N, C-alpha and C positions, 0 to 999 in steps of 0.2 A: 286597457289600451285605447286610444281614441283614433277614430279615422277623421281626417280634415280634408275637404275638398275646396277647390277655386284658389285662392291666393297662395297657398302653401302646396300645391301640387307636386312640386319636386324638391323639397327641403330636406337636407340629412344635417345631422350632427346634433350639437347640444345647444339649447337656448335657455338660458336661465337654470330653471330645474326641469325642464323638459327636453327629452332626447327625440329629435326628428329622424324617421327613416322612411324609405319607399319598398314597399312589398308587393309584388305583382301588379305594379302601377298605381297602387294606392298609397297614399300618405298617411302614415302612421306617427302617433305620438305616444310617449309613455313618460312616466315621471322617473326622474333620475334617481338611483338606487345607489349611493356610494358605498355602502356597507355590504360586501359579498359574504353570503353565508360559508362560513368555513368553519366546520365543527372540529373542535379539538377534544376528543375523548382522552382519556389515560393512554389507551393503547396508541392513538396516533401521535401524541405528544411523545411517547417513548419512542416510536418508530422514527419519527423525524430527528430526535436527539441521536439516536445510534446511527442514522445515515450522515447526519452532520459530522459526528465524530469520525467516521470513516472516510468522509471527503477530505476533513483536515489531514488525517494519518495518511492517505493516499497522495496527497499533494507534497508531504515531507518525504515519503518515501519513492515518489514518482521516479528518480532517475535508476532507480534499483529494481522495479517491479518488472519481473521476467516472466509474463503471462502474455502468451501470443493471443493478439488482438482477433477478434472473431468478426470478419466484415466491418459494420459500421461502429461495431461496440469496442470501446476503447479498453486498453490494458487496465486503466485506472478503475472503470466501471467493473470490470470482471474482477478485480482485486476487492473492490466492494462486496459483490457478491459473494466471493469466495470466503471472505472473513466477517460476514455478518453474524454468523452463528456464534461468533467469539464475543460478540457484545452482550452487555446487560444494563438493565436501567434501574437506578435506586437513588433515593433522597434527590430527585429531580436532576439527576447526573447521569450521562452515560458512560460507560466503563468498557473497556476491552483486555483482554488478557494478552498483554504484549508479547511475553515469551512464546506464545503459540501462533503469532501473527505469521501469515503464509505470503511470500514473495513469489512463490512459483505455484503452478497448478498441475500437480504431480501426485502420483500414489505410489512413487518409488520411494520406499522407506530410506531412512537414515538414523545412525545412532545418536547418541546425546552429544551435543556440544561441550569441549571440556574448556573452561575458563580459568585462568589465574591470573591475579594481578600482583604487580611489583611496581616499585616506585617509577613512576613516568611512563609505564606501558602495561598493557594486557596482552596475554599469551592466548590465543586460540587454536584448539587442536582438534583434529578428528581423524580417526582411522578410516581408511577406504577400503578396507579389505571386503566388506560386504555392506552394499554392492561395490564391484570394483569402478573406480573413477579416475579421471585424469586431471580435473581442476577442483578446486574448492573457493566457492566466492564468499567473502567475508564481508559485511557492512555494519558500520559502526553509527549508532546515534547517541546525542547526548540529551538526557532527560533534565530539563531546566526546571526552576522555579515554577510552580503552578502546573507541575506535569507536561509542561510544553516539551516537544521534542524537536531536536535541530539533527539535520543531517551534517555527520562530522566526515567521514571518509570511507574508503571501500578499498579492498584489495582481492586479487585472485592469485592463488598457491596452485603452482602445479605438482603433479606426481613426481617428476624430476627431481624437485627441490627438496621434498620432505615425504617420508613414507606415511606421514601420520598428519600431512597438511597442516602444520605448524606455521602460524603467522604472529609475529611480534608486532602490535600496534601501538605508535606513540600516543598516549592519551594523558591529559593531566589528571594528577592524584585527585583534584576536587571535582571531577566530572562523576555523575551517575550516568552510567553507560548502558544502552540497551544494544546487544550484539545478535547478528543473524547470520547464518550460514546456509548454504546449499550446495549440493555436489554437482559437477557436469560431467557427463560421458560422452566422449567424440566418437560417433558411430561409423563416420565416412571419411574417406581421404579429403572430400572437400571441407568437412568441418575442422579436420586435423591441418590444413593448409591455411584456412582463415585464422584459426587461433594462433598458429606459429608465426604468423604475419602482423599479429596485433603487438603494438608497442606498449609496454607496461599495462596490461589488461586491468581494468577494474570492473566492479559491479555494473557501473553504468555502461560500459562497452558491452559486456555479455547481455545486458536487458536490452539494449539496443539491436543486437543481433536476432534475439528471440522476437520482439515486439514487431519489428520490421520484416520479419520473415526473410531476412537474408538468408538464413538457413531454414530447410524445412524439419518438420517434426521427427522426420528418420535420421537427419544428420546429427541431432543432439538429443541426449536424455537428461532431463533435469531430474533432481530427487526433490523430496519435500524440503520446507526449510525448517530449520531448528533455531530458536531464540534462547537468549539467557540475558536476564538483567544483572547488572554487576555495581554494586554499590559502592561510592567513592571512599577513598582510603580512609578519610577521616570519620564517616559515619560507620564504618564496619568493624574497626579493630584490626590489630594485627595479627589475631589467632582465627580470625574467620576463616573456616575450609572452603576450598574450592568450589565454585559454582557450576551447576549443572542445569542443562535446559530441560524443558518438557518433552517428552516424546509424544 
C-alpha cells in the first residue's frame, strides 16, 4: 500500500486499477483486487447447499410454519435451524427427509399420521387420545417434476367434528403429495375464544397466531409435526398399502 502526499491529499474511490482512501489524515493507495478469497472446501460446499435447500423449502412452507419467532430471529430462520439435522449431501446434491420435516418447535409427541388415497382425494387421520388435543392442522404440498414442492392447501379439523381428526382432502390422482400434520391444544379461555372466532381456520391462520405472538406460549400447546409422502395413483398401483409417517 502506497502513501501519497500533495495533489492527492483527500482523494477516495477507485481510479483505474488503484483504490484511493484516507486514513488518519494520510492519503493511501492500493491496487484493486477484484478476486475475493472465498475458500470452497468440500465441507463448505455441502453446508451452503444444505442451507440453500432449507431456504427454498422454508419459502414454500412459509405460510404454515408455526414456530414462534425469537426477537429479531424470524420463524423461517428458526425453521432452518430446527431442520438442518435432517439434511444430507451426496453426489453434489443436498437432500432432506421430507417426512421428518418439522413445522413446529415442540417436544410434545404425536402418533403416526394415517393416510389413505382414493380417487380424487386423500384421507388423513390421527387419533387424539394421547396427547389430548383440540385441533389437528393438515398441510398439503405437491411434489412436482424435479422434486420441486408446491404449496397446495391446508385445513384445520376440530375435536367436535371427529374423534380421530379425519380430513378428506381433494387432490388430483396425478399428484405426488407430501402431507404434514400437527396437533393443537387450547390451554386457556383466551385461546378457545380466539379459535372459536376464526372463520374456516387453516394452517396459515394457526401459524400466524403463533408467529405473531397473538397467543402466548401458555395459551396454546403444539405437538411435533408428523409427515408422510403419498405417491400418485398412477405410480403406486391399486394394491399399495396405506402410508404411514415416520415417528
